[in-house]
N, C-alpha and C positions, 0 to 999 in steps of 0.2 A: 832475737837477733840471730841470723844465720852465721855460718863459719866463713863468710866472705872476708877476705883479707883486704883491709883498707889500704889505700895508696897515699903516702904522705905527700907525694908530688902533686896530687890533686887536692890536697887539703881536705880529705874526706873525714868528716865527723857526722855520722848519720843521726838525724833527729829521731828519737824513739818515744818520747813522752807524748802520750795520746792527748792529754789536755792541751798541750802546746800546739800539737798538730791541728787539733780542732779549732783552736783560737786563731791560728794563722789563716786557715780556710775561711773562718767566719769574717775576719777582717777584709778578706778579698771580695766579699759581697757578690759572689757568682750565682748565676742561674742559667737556664737553658738558652737564653738569648745572648750570653756573653762568650767572648773568646779570651782564653787565658794562655799565657806562655809561662811554663815552669822551668826555671833554670836549676840544673843539677838535681834531677829527680832521685838519683841514687837507687836505692832498692824499692822506691815507690811508696814509702810510708805516708808522705804528704799527698802524693799523686792519687792515692785511693780516696782521700777526703775530697780532693778537687773534682774527681770524676763523679762522685756522688751528687754533686750540684747539677749535673747534666750539662755543664758548660762544655764547649768545644775546647780541647786542651792539646797544646803542642809542647812537648818537652825538649830541652836541649841538654844533652849529656856528653861529656868528654871521654868517659871511661868505656871503651868498647867491651869490656868484660860484662857490662850490665845489659848488653843487647838482649839476652834471653828474657830478662825481666821486662824490658820494654816491649819486646815482641808479644809477650803474654798479655800485656795491657792492650796492645793494638788488636789482638784477636778477640778480646773480651768486650772492648768498648769501641764502637764505630766512630765516636767523636774524638778518639785519641790518635795522635801521630807523634813522631819524634824525629830529631836530627842528631846524629853523632858528630859533634864538632866542639871546638873551643869557642865558648860563648863570646870571647873577645874578638873573634874573627867573623861573627855572624852579622849579616846585613838585616837588621830588624825591620827596616822599611819594606823590604821585599817579602819578609816572612809574614807580616801583618797584612792580610788581604782584606780584612774588614775595616771599617772606619776607625775603631778604637780597640785596644787590647788591655787587659790587666796582666801585669808581670809579677810573678811570685817566685820566691826561692829562698832556700837555706844556702847562703852564698859562702864559698870558701873565702876565708879572711884575706888571702893573698891577692884576690882579684876584685875585692869589693869596691875599692876607690876607683880604679881605672874603669870598671864596668859602670859605675854611677855616672862618671863623666861621659862615657860612650852613650849612655841612654838619654842624656840631655839632648842629643842630636835628633832623637826620634820622639821627643816629648809630645809632638802634635798627634801622634798615633797611639798615645797611651792614656788610658783613663786613670789608672793609679798603679803604684808599685808597692808591694808588701814584701819586705825582705827581713830575714833573720841575719843579723850581723854581729860582729864583736861590739860589745856595749861601748867600748872606747870610741869606735867609729860613729856610732849613733849619737854619743855625747857631742862629738864634733859637728855632726850634721845639724842638730837641733840647738846648738849652743847660742844663748843670747849674747848680744854685744856686751863687751866689758868683762867677760869671763875668760878663764884660762884656756878653755877648749875652743873658743871662738877664733876662726881663722879662715883660710882659703876655702876649705870644704864647706864650712858653714855658709859663707857668702854665696858661693856658686849654687849650692843646693837650695838655699832660701830665696835666691833670685828666681829660680825656675820652678820651684815646687813649694806647696804648703807641706811642711814637715811635721810629723807627729811621732814621738817616741812612745811605744806601747809596752807590751808585756816584756818583763825582764826574765831571762831564761838561764838557769844555773847549769854548770858543766854536766851534772849527772843526767840531764835530759838527753844527752847524746851518747852514742857508742861509736868509737871510743870517746871518752870525755875530753874536751879541749882543756887547756890550762887557763882559759879566760871565761868571764861571764858574757853572755850574749843578750841581745835585745831585738825585739821586733820594731821595725820602723815603717811608717806608711808615708809615701810621697805622692802628692796629687798635683799635676801641672796647674800653674796659675796663668791667668791672662794678663798680659802687659803689652805695652808698646815696646817691642824688643830692640835692644841695641845689638851691634855686631858681636856675635858670640866669640869669635877668635880674638878680636881686639879686647873684649872684656876679660876673657880668660887670661890673656897675657898681662893685662893691667892688674888684675887681682893677684896673680902670681908674683908680680913685681912688688906690689904693695906689702904682701905678707912675707916676702923673702928676708926682710930685716925688721922684725916686729918691734925691736926695742928702740928703733930710731924714731924721732919726732917727724911729723909731716914736713916741717920746714927743712929738715936735713935730707929726708928721702926724696923730696921733689925740688931740691935746690936748683938744679939746672932748668926746671920747667916753670915754677911758680914763684912769684915775688910776694912780699908781705902785703902790698896793697891789693893784690889779687885774692889772697886769703881773706882779707877784710871785706872785700866786695862779695865774696862767696859766703860770708858770715860763718867761717870755719876757723876754729882755734888751731893755729899751726903747731902748737906745742903738744897736741894730741898724738897718740900712737895708733897704729892700725887697729888694734883690738878695741879702741875707744869709738870706732866709727860705725855708725848704723849703716844698713844697706842703702838707705836714701842718701846719706852723706857720701858714701863711696860712689854712688851713681852721679851725684852732683859734680864731684871732682873729675870722674871719667868723662862725663859729657862736656865739661868745660875744656878739658884737654883736647877732646875730639874737635870741638869748635875752633880751637887754636891751631888745629892741624898737627898736634903733637901725638905721635905714636910711641908707645913704650915697649 
């Protein structure tokens, strides 16, 4: 590791474990025919592995101090390019010129959830995403119904993606080490007959805003007992008890009634 001084504002914890770097690259399944976007290349530890696959690679980096490192990659590899910007401000649809892209990154923990929600909007241009995140976040993404971690993030990610929790990564794999354990997660877009994204997002947010309330209490202004019976849903259940299919049943029924939450 060089004497580069990390910036806490950017949540910089550079991944240095070669086995983990190789594992992430392997999960990405890249080759010369693929286009990959790397979020937060940092000092290029993962970038080197990604470039060895001969895939076309575009990196997004927020820290201008890393420009010399990125320029060096650009001079050595014709298939490499980069953008200096905050990834949360990037228009991915304009960046992805090919039909589909793979998105990879060791994400700063502070931006992981808003970035995941942002990438939902460009899912039709993404083959898969492979991210290293705080394990607590991955636990929430992959959480099955009825568990403590199951919530808004679980429902939204599992509606749009096939989610897989992969390699668990200890703090010592980073420099400087974070105070938490990390995990690799893979997200692959699924095919559905889609509902309105904005309406669904608002509905799921409303649903999990008061997780301890029973359905009959939470939806008291909108649904009556006979309607719950017709839907074959127990109104004494709480949000964490509801499968994705059940949540969609309630959502679609309210949409048909003309009820927006």
